[in-house]
C-alpha positions as CSV (number, residue, x, y, z in Angstrom):
1,M,44.9,78.8,66.6
2,H,43.9,80.5,69.8
3,N,40.4,81.6,70.7
4,V,38.6,80.2,67.7
5,N,35.6,77.8,68.0
6,N,35.1,76.8,64.4
7,V,36.4,77.0,60.9
8,F,34.5,80.2,60.2
9,E,36.1,82.0,63.1
10,A,39.5,80.7,62.0
11,I,39.0,82.1,58.5
12,L,38.0,85.5,59.8
13,K,41.0,85.6,62.1
14,Y,43.7,84.1,60.0
15,G,42.4,84.4,56.4
16,H,41.4,81.9,53.8
17,D,43.6,79.6,51.7
18,E,42.5,81.6,48.6
19,D,44.5,84.5,50.1
20,F,47.7,82.4,50.1
21,A,50.3,83.9,47.8
22,P,53.5,81.9,48.1
23,E,56.9,83.7,47.7
24,E,60.1,82.2,46.6
25,K,62.6,83.2,49.4
26,S,66.3,82.5,49.5
27,E,65.6,79.3,51.6
28,F,63.5,77.9,48.7
29,A,65.7,75.1,47.4
30,A,65.1,71.9,45.5
31,T,65.0,68.6,47.3
32,D,66.1,65.1,46.2
33,A,63.7,63.4,48.7
34,P,61.4,60.9,46.9
35,A,57.7,61.6,46.8
36,G,55.8,60.2,49.8
37,S,58.8,59.9,52.0
38,D,58.8,61.3,55.5
39,E,61.6,63.7,54.5
40,K,59.6,65.1,51.5
41,I,56.4,65.5,53.5
42,E,58.4,67.4,56.2
43,I,59.9,69.7,53.5
44,L,56.5,70.4,52.0
45,R,55.2,71.2,55.5
46,Q,58.0,73.6,56.1
47,R,57.5,75.3,52.7
48,V,53.9,76.0,53.5
49,A,54.7,77.2,57.0
50,L,57.2,79.6,55.6
51,G,54.8,80.9,52.9
52,M,56.8,79.3,50.0
53,P,55.4,77.4,47.0
54,L,55.0,73.6,47.6
55,W,56.8,72.6,44.4
56,H,60.3,73.5,43.2
57,S,61.0,73.0,39.5
58,S,64.1,71.0,40.4
59,D,62.5,68.7,43.0
60,R,63.0,65.0,42.3
61,V,60.4,63.7,39.9
62,D,61.1,60.0,39.8
63,Y,62.5,57.1,41.8
64,S,65.6,56.4,39.6
65,G,68.8,55.6,41.5
66,L,67.0,54.7,44.7
67,T,67.3,51.3,46.5
68,G,65.0,50.0,49.1
69,A,65.0,47.2,51.6
70,V,63.3,44.0,50.4
71,R,61.6,41.7,52.8
72,P,61.6,38.0,52.1
73,R,58.2,36.4,51.9
74,E,57.2,34.2,54.8
């Protein structure tokens, strides 16, 4: 955002989130990244930046089949 001093000027210059109308483009693909992971957050960021919907109907919805590192208690 260049040459804006506050949120009101930003809205006037760039529009409001109520104006956001996502479009499903050819790059809009499902992800297997688990919720909350750095990978999923980056994918969501990219989707918004490209004007696409946040959620794909085939995105991962659970944590089944995932394994994680377990730290022993001290």
